[in-house]
LOVO-680163 format. One line per 2 residues: number of its first residue (from 1); for each residue z, y, x of C-alpha. Coordinates in Angstrom, 1 decimal. Layout:
// LOVO-680163
NUM) Z Y X; ...
END
This chain:
// LOVO-680163
1) 0.0 0.0 0.0; -0.9 3.5 1.3
3) 1.3 6.6 1.2; 1.2 8.4 -2.1
5) 2.4 11.4 -4.1; 3.4 11.1 -7.8
7) 2.6 13.9 -10.1; 4.7 14.1 -13.3
9) 2.3 15.4 -16.0; 3.8 17.9 -18.5
11) 0.4 18.5 -20.2; -1.2 21.1 -18.0
13) -4.9 21.5 -18.1; -4.7 21.7 -14.3
15) -2.8 18.4 -13.6; -5.9 16.5 -12.6
17) -6.8 19.3 -10.1; -3.5 18.7 -8.3
19) -4.3 15.1 -7.8; -7.9 15.9 -6.7
21) -6.7 18.5 -4.1; -4.2 16.0 -2.6
23) -6.8 13.2 -2.4; -9.1 15.6 -0.6
25) -6.5 15.5 2.2; -7.0 11.7 2.4
27) -3.6 11.1 0.7; -3.4 9.1 -2.5
29) -2.0 10.9 -5.6; -1.2 9.4 -9.0
31) -0.6 11.0 -12.3; 2.1 9.7 -14.6
33) 3.7 11.0 -17.9; 6.7 13.3 -17.3
35) 9.0 10.8 -19.0; 8.1 7.9 -16.7
37) 9.4 7.7 -13.1; 7.7 6.3 -10.1
39) 9.5 3.6 -8.0; 11.8 6.0 -6.1
41) 12.9 3.1 -3.8; 9.3 2.7 -2.6
43) 9.0 4.0 1.0; 5.3 4.6 0.4
45) 6.2 7.2 -2.2; 6.4 10.4 -0.2
47) 7.0 13.1 -2.8; 7.0 14.1 -6.4
49) 5.3 17.1 -8.0; 6.2 18.5 -11.4
51) 3.1 19.9 -13.1; 2.5 22.9 -15.3
53) 2.7 22.7 -19.1; 1.7 24.6 -22.3
55) 5.4 24.2 -23.3; 8.3 26.5 -22.6
57) 11.5 25.2 -20.8; 13.5 27.3 -23.3
59) 12.0 25.8 -26.4; 13.5 23.1 -28.5
61) 10.5 20.9 -27.8; 10.8 21.4 -24.0
63) 9.8 18.3 -22.0; 12.7 16.9 -20.0
65) 12.1 14.5 -17.1; 14.9 12.5 -15.5
67) 15.3 15.0 -12.8; 18.7 13.8 -11.5
69) 17.1 10.4 -10.7; 14.6 12.2 -8.3
71) 16.8 14.8 -6.7; 17.8 13.8 -3.1
73) 15.6 10.7 -3.3; 12.2 12.4 -2.6
75) 10.9 15.9 -1.8; 10.1 17.8 -5.1
77) 7.6 20.6 -5.7; 7.6 22.3 -9.1
79) 4.4 24.1 -10.1; 4.6 26.7 -12.9
81) 6.5 24.9 -15.7; 7.8 22.6 -13.0
83) 9.3 25.5 -11.1; 10.7 27.0 -14.3
85) 12.3 23.6 -15.2; 13.9 23.4 -11.7
87) 15.3 26.9 -12.1; 16.6 26.2 -15.6
89) 18.1 22.9 -14.6; 20.1 24.3 -11.7
91) 21.5 27.3 -13.5; 18.8 30.0 -13.1
93) 17.4 32.1 -15.9; 13.9 31.6 -17.4
95) 12.8 33.9 -20.2; 9.8 35.1 -22.1
97) 9.8 38.7 -21.0; 7.4 41.6 -20.2
99) 7.2 40.2 -16.6; 4.5 37.6 -17.6
101) 1.4 37.3 -15.5; -2.1 36.0 -16.2
103) -4.9 35.9 -13.6; -5.0 36.9 -10.0
105) -2.0 38.3 -8.1; -1.0 39.0 -4.5
107) 1.8 37.0 -2.9; 4.5 38.9 -1.1
109) 6.3 36.7 1.5; 10.1 37.2 1.4
111) 11.5 34.4 3.7; 10.2 32.0 6.3
113) 9.4 28.5 4.8; 7.4 25.4 5.7
115) 5.8 25.6 2.3; 4.2 29.0 3.0
117) 3.6 28.5 6.7; 0.3 30.0 7.7
119) -0.1 31.8 4.4; -0.9 35.4 4.7
121) 1.0 38.2 3.2; -0.9 39.5 0.1
123) -2.7 36.2 -0.2; -4.5 35.9 -3.5
125) -2.9 33.5 -6.0; -3.5 32.6 -9.7
127) -0.9 33.1 -12.3; -0.9 31.6 -15.9
129) 2.5 31.9 -17.5; 4.3 33.6 -20.4
131) 7.8 32.6 -19.3; 9.1 34.0 -16.0
133) 11.9 33.1 -13.7; 14.2 36.1 -14.2
135) 17.1 35.0 -12.1; 16.7 32.2 -9.4
137) 19.2 29.4 -9.5; 22.1 29.9 -7.1
139) 21.1 26.9 -5.1; 17.6 28.4 -4.3
141) 16.3 31.1 -2.0; 13.4 33.3 -3.0
143) 10.6 32.8 -0.5; 7.8 34.8 -2.2
145) 7.4 37.4 -5.0; 4.5 39.4 -6.5
147) 4.3 43.0 -7.6; 5.1 41.9 -11.2
149) 7.7 39.1 -10.8; 10.6 38.7 -8.4
151) 10.4 34.9 -8.0; 6.9 33.6 -7.2
153) 8.2 30.8 -5.0; 11.6 29.4 -4.0
155) 13.2 26.6 -1.9; 16.5 24.9 -1.8
157) 19.2 26.7 0.3; 20.2 25.1 3.6
159) 22.7 22.3 3.1; 22.3 22.2 -0.7
161) 20.0 19.1 -1.0; 19.4 16.0 1.1
163) 15.6 16.2 0.3; 13.6 19.5 0.0
165) 13.2 21.1 -3.4; 10.6 23.8 -3.9
167) 8.9 25.7 -6.7; 5.9 28.0 -7.1
169) 5.4 30.1 -10.2; 1.6 30.2 -9.6
171) -1.1 27.4 -9.5; -2.0 26.5 -5.9
173) -4.4 23.8 -7.2; -7.0 26.2 -8.6
175) -9.7 27.7 -6.4; -8.6 31.2 -7.4
177) -5.5 30.7 -5.3; -7.4 31.2 -2.0
179) -4.9 29.5 0.2; -3.5 27.2 -2.5
181) -4.9 24.0 -0.8; -3.0 25.0 2.4
183) 0.2 25.4 0.4; -0.3 21.9 -1.1
185) -1.2 20.6 2.4; 2.1 22.0 3.8
187) 4.0 20.2 1.1; 2.2 16.9 1.3
189) 1.7 16.6 5.1; 4.5 18.6 6.6
191) 7.4 18.4 4.1; 6.7 14.9 2.7
193) 5.4 13.6 6.0; 2.5 11.7 4.3
195) 0.0 9.8 6.4; -3.7 10.4 5.7
197) -4.6 6.8 4.8; -6.6 7.3 1.6
199) -10.4 6.8 2.3; -13.4 4.9 0.9
201) -13.0 2.3 3.6; -9.3 1.7 2.9
203) -9.9 1.6 -0.9; -12.7 -0.9 -0.5
205) -10.6 -3.2 1.8; -7.6 -3.0 -0.4
207) -9.5 -3.5 -3.7; -11.5 -6.4 -2.5
209) -8.3 -8.1 -1.3; -6.6 -7.4 -4.7
211) -9.6 -8.7 -6.6; -9.7 -11.9 -4.6
213) -6.0 -12.5 -5.2; -6.2 -11.8 -8.9
215) -9.4 -13.6 -9.7; -9.0 -16.6 -7.4
217) -11.8 -19.1 -8.0; -12.5 -18.0 -11.6
219) -15.7 -16.5 -13.1; -16.1 -12.8 -14.1
221) -18.6 -11.1 -16.5; -19.3 -7.4 -16.6
223) -21.5 -5.2 -18.8; -23.9 -3.3 -16.6
225) -25.3 0.0 -17.9; -27.3 1.2 -14.9
227) -24.7 4.0 -14.5; -22.6 4.8 -11.4
229) -19.3 3.3 -12.6; -20.5 -0.1 -13.7
231) -22.7 -0.4 -10.7; -20.0 0.3 -8.2
233) -17.6 -1.9 -10.0; -20.1 -4.7 -9.9
235) -20.8 -4.4 -6.2; -17.1 -4.4 -5.4
237) -16.6 -7.5 -7.4; -19.7 -9.1 -5.8
239) -18.2 -8.3 -2.4; -14.9 -10.0 -3.5
241) -16.1 -13.1 -5.4; -19.8 -13.4 -4.7
243) -21.8 -15.6 -7.1; -18.9 -16.0 -9.5
245) -19.8 -12.5 -11.0; -22.3 -12.4 -13.9
247) -23.7 -9.0 -14.9; -25.1 -8.6 -18.4
249) -27.5 -5.6 -18.9; -28.3 -4.9 -22.6
251) -31.2 -2.8 -23.7; -30.0 -1.1 -26.9
253) -33.4 0.6 -27.4; -31.8 4.0 -26.7
255) -32.2 4.2 -23.0; -34.3 6.7 -21.2
257) -38.0 6.3 -20.7; -38.7 3.0 -18.9
259) -35.1 2.8 -17.9; -34.6 -0.9 -18.8
261) -37.4 -2.0 -16.4; -36.5 0.5 -13.7
263) -32.8 -0.4 -13.6; -33.7 -4.1 -13.4
265) -35.9 -3.4 -10.5; -33.1 -1.3 -8.8
267) -30.7 -4.2 -9.1; -33.1 -6.7 -7.3
269) -31.6 -8.2 -4.2; -28.0 -7.1 -5.0
271) -26.8 -10.7 -5.9; -25.2 -9.7 -9.2
273) -26.5 -12.6 -11.2; -28.2 -10.1 -13.5
275) -28.8 -11.2 -17.1; -31.1 -8.6 -18.7
277) -31.1 -8.7 -22.6; -33.6 -6.8 -24.7
279) -31.8 -6.3 -28.0; -33.5 -3.0 -28.9
281) -34.7 -4.2 -32.3; -31.3 -5.4 -33.3
283) -29.8 -1.9 -32.6; -32.5 0.2 -34.1
285) -32.7 -1.9 -37.3; -28.9 -1.5 -37.8
287) -29.2 2.3 -37.2; -32.0 2.8 -39.7
289) -31.2 5.6 -42.2; -27.8 6.4 -40.5
291) -27.2 10.1 -39.7; -23.5 10.4 -39.3
293) -22.6 10.5 -35.5; -19.4 8.5 -35.8
295) -21.2 5.8 -37.9; -23.9 5.6 -35.2
297) -21.2 5.1 -32.5; -19.5 2.4 -34.5
299) -22.7 0.5 -35.3; -23.7 0.6 -31.6
301) -20.3 -0.6 -30.5; -20.3 -3.4 -33.1
303) -23.9 -4.6 -32.2; -23.1 -4.3 -28.5
305) -20.1 -6.6 -29.0; -22.2 -9.1 -31.0
307) -24.9 -9.3 -28.4; -22.5 -9.3 -25.4
309) -20.4 -12.0 -27.0; -23.5 -14.2 -27.7
311) -24.7 -13.9 -24.1; -21.2 -14.4 -22.6
313) -20.6 -17.6 -24.5; -23.7 -19.1 -22.8
315) -21.7 -18.9 -19.6; -19.1 -21.6 -18.8
317) -15.5 -21.2 -17.5; -15.4 -17.4 -17.6
319) -11.8 -16.0 -17.4; -12.2 -12.3 -16.7
321) -14.1 -9.3 -18.2; -14.7 -6.5 -15.8
323) -15.0 -2.8 -16.8; -16.0 0.3 -15.0
325) -13.0 2.3 -16.3; -12.3 5.3 -14.1
327) -9.2 7.5 -13.6; -10.0 10.2 -16.2
329) -10.4 7.5 -18.8; -6.9 6.1 -17.8
331) -5.4 9.6 -17.9; -6.9 10.3 -21.4
333) -5.2 7.2 -22.7; -1.8 8.4 -21.6
335) -0.3 11.0 -24.0; 2.3 13.4 -22.7
337) 3.8 13.7 -26.1; 3.3 11.6 -29.2
339) 1.2 8.4 -29.5; -1.4 7.5 -26.9
341) -4.8 9.0 -27.1; -7.5 6.4 -27.6
343) -10.1 6.1 -24.8; -13.5 7.1 -26.1
345) -15.3 4.2 -27.6; -18.1 4.3 -25.0
347) -15.7 4.2 -22.1; -15.0 0.5 -22.6
349) -16.0 -2.6 -24.5; -13.2 -2.5 -27.1
351) -12.6 -5.7 -28.9; -14.4 -8.0 -26.4
353) -11.3 -9.2 -24.4; -9.7 -10.5 -27.6
355) -12.9 -12.0 -29.0; -13.7 -13.8 -25.8
357) -10.1 -14.5 -24.8; -10.6 -12.9 -21.5
359) -8.4 -11.0 -19.1; -9.5 -7.4 -18.1
361) -10.1 -6.4 -14.5; -10.8 -2.7 -13.7
363) -11.5 -2.2 -10.0; -12.2 1.6 -10.3
365) -9.4 2.6 -12.6; -7.7 4.8 -9.9
367) -10.8 6.7 -8.9; -12.3 10.0 -10.0
369) -16.1 10.2 -10.6; -16.9 11.8 -7.3
371) -14.7 9.2 -5.5; -16.7 6.4 -7.3
373) -19.9 7.9 -5.8; -18.3 8.1 -2.4
375) -17.2 4.5 -2.5; -20.7 3.5 -3.8
377) -22.3 5.2 -0.8; -19.8 3.4 1.5
379) -20.8 0.1 -0.1; -24.5 0.8 0.7
381) -25.7 1.2 -2.9; -29.0 2.9 -3.2
383) -29.0 6.6 -3.8; -31.0 6.4 -7.1
385) -28.1 4.3 -8.6; -25.1 6.1 -7.0
387) -26.6 9.6 -7.6; -27.5 9.1 -11.2
389) -26.2 11.6 -13.8; -23.6 10.3 -16.3
391) -25.3 8.9 -19.4; -23.5 8.3 -22.7
393) -22.8 4.7 -23.7; -24.5 5.2 -27.2
395) -27.5 6.5 -25.2; -30.1 8.7 -27.0
397) -28.5 7.9 -30.4; -26.1 10.8 -29.9
399) -28.9 13.0 -28.6; -31.0 12.4 -31.7
401) -29.4 14.5 -34.4; -30.1 13.0 -37.7
403) -31.9 9.7 -38.4; -32.9 7.4 -35.6
405) -36.4 5.8 -35.8; -38.7 4.2 -33.2
407) -40.9 7.3 -33.4; -38.0 9.8 -32.8
409) -36.7 7.7 -29.9; -40.1 7.7 -28.3
411) -40.5 11.4 -28.8; -37.1 12.2 -27.1
413) -37.8 9.8 -24.3; -41.0 11.6 -23.4
415) -39.4 15.0 -23.6; -36.4 13.9 -21.6
417) -38.6 12.4 -18.9; -40.4 15.7 -18.5
419) -37.1 17.5 -18.2; -35.6 15.1 -15.7
421) -38.8 14.9 -13.6; -38.9 18.7 -13.2
423) -35.2 18.8 -12.2; -35.8 16.1 -9.5
425) -39.0 17.7 -8.1; -37.3 21.1 -8.0
427) -34.2 19.8 -6.3; -31.9 20.8 -9.2
429) -31.1 17.2 -10.2; -28.7 16.9 -7.2
431) -27.2 20.3 -7.9; -26.1 19.7 -11.5
433) -23.6 17.3 -13.1; -25.6 16.1 -16.1
435) -28.8 17.0 -18.0; -30.7 15.7 -20.9
437) -32.9 16.6 -23.9; -31.7 16.6 -27.5
439) -33.9 16.2 -30.5; -32.9 18.4 -33.3
441) -33.4 17.7 -37.1; -35.2 21.0 -37.3
443) -38.9 21.7 -37.6; -40.5 25.1 -37.1
445) -43.9 26.7 -37.3; -46.0 27.0 -34.2
447) -49.6 27.8 -33.2; -51.5 25.5 -30.9
449) -55.1 26.6 -30.3; -56.3 27.9 -33.6
451) -54.1 25.5 -35.6; -50.8 26.0 -37.3
453) -48.2 23.4 -36.5; -45.0 22.4 -38.1
455) -43.2 20.2 -35.6; -39.8 19.3 -34.0
457) -37.5 21.4 -31.9; -36.1 20.1 -28.6
459) -32.9 21.5 -27.0; -32.3 21.2 -23.3
461) -28.7 20.6 -22.0; -27.8 21.0 -18.3
463) -24.3 21.5 -17.0; -22.4 21.9 -13.7
465) -19.0 20.2 -13.5; -16.7 18.3 -11.2
467) -15.5 15.5 -13.4; -16.9 16.3 -16.9
469) -13.5 17.4 -18.2; -14.8 21.0 -18.2
471) -18.4 22.1 -17.7; -20.5 25.3 -17.4
473) -24.1 25.6 -18.4; -26.4 25.5 -15.4
475) -28.1 28.7 -14.6; -31.6 27.2 -14.0
477) -34.3 29.7 -12.8; -36.3 31.2 -15.6
479) -39.6 30.1 -14.1; -38.3 26.4 -13.9
481) -37.3 26.6 -17.6; -40.7 28.0 -18.4
483) -42.5 25.2 -16.7; -40.3 22.6 -18.4
485) -40.8 24.1 -21.8; -44.6 24.4 -21.3
487) -44.9 20.8 -20.1; -42.8 19.4 -23.0
489) -44.8 21.3 -25.6; -48.2 20.5 -24.0
491) -47.5 16.8 -23.2; -45.2 15.6 -26.0
493) -47.1 15.7 -29.3; -44.6 16.4 -32.1
495) -42.6 19.1 -30.3; -43.6 22.7 -30.5
497) -40.4 24.6 -29.7; -37.9 24.2 -26.8
499) -34.5 25.9 -26.6; -31.8 26.0 -23.9
501) -28.1 25.3 -24.6; -25.9 27.9 -22.9
503) -22.5 26.7 -24.2; -19.5 25.9 -22.0
505) -17.1 23.0 -22.4; -14.7 23.9 -23.9
507) -15.2 24.9 -26.6; -18.5 22.9 -26.9
509) -18.8 19.4 -25.6; -21.5 18.3 -23.2
511) -23.1 16.0 -25.7; -24.1 17.3 -29.1
513) -22.7 14.4 -31.1
END
């Protein structure tokens, strides 16, 4: 087991960023709900971070971790809500006052500290809090302030604690805190004395060993989609168990243009025991006449299970079902308060483990998407597979608004191909997170030559993101958008109008349905 830092999640929108920043230092970081504790006797656990939160420490619904169990066992860093909670717990005063801060501020250093070592006076930081620390707890020294608030950062007074306790009122994990990563590095590497052991090579070695131990001499099946997650999971499994892996790739008739054939070709010589299944007619016939997006998803999920179950039962002595679940999926399934949030239906193959009486194995469940790509590269997987954009499990079904027919699928496939081909030839495919065309249930008047047309409208969606949790529309050059629009209208008979989606996530989602 490698060194790691545990992050107690109090519901902050930035919690994942804390973990990502730490992993960028080659130190493993895990996120767990605030009301669960890591193994505090584990020597590999080097420190605990208390995240921010939308809640107030002074409210009745304040979130209370078992802080006394952690104090003097491991170094602690409180961030925003975490800092306020430490202050409140040890007798300081936190209040909703006129001293609140949002946005950028300048840090004023008040006392030497390891946490702020190398950080410049007036360094830009990012604040986002309504409550403020009005009076520090008597056991803490103020180590930094800002023009608006007296306590921007603090540390335990000499001799008060066996292990360091520190807090920052701002968010060092966001890029707006210009030296925030250095502050986190000071905590993780200097204060916690973590070793930089987290890397693609160490992950592959560790995971392959764990898979061999868990699976033994048993057989495993996995549903391949052609996407990054299932591909990397499959190659890891193949490295661990060889020919005892069986990969089922189902064509649901809603893939991109020629994608079924191209993916099969890409998987040649990868020793995955690939089982391609063309079930497109089964899916499209079940979807006939359905326009409600949630019904589409449920139908696709049900038919997928039926087809996968049929193919899986042709194999003998299978004990495990592998999935390409990644860390954001795991985090989404853990609720900070209340019942657990259900993982989106296309993140897994819900129902199959019970139907087939199989045990689940998820080799990527601790990786973020960009880490999956890095591991894929380290495994030697072709760039066209590792570098592929995310693609929704229901495929084009949720990019065709309204009824799904063979004709509408073919129309969108052609338009989408023009769009993606232009992004690749222009170099923008590698610069954006995800892109695709959407067929709208809208027809409009156009003029082509001397003829009046009344045809379909196509929307283009292209976003930049790090992990898909938030996304900004990609600012593609106007001349590129013009070429894409002209080519779609000229080459795809049935579309006479192209529009570009400039919505961010949130409030919009990346997909339209």
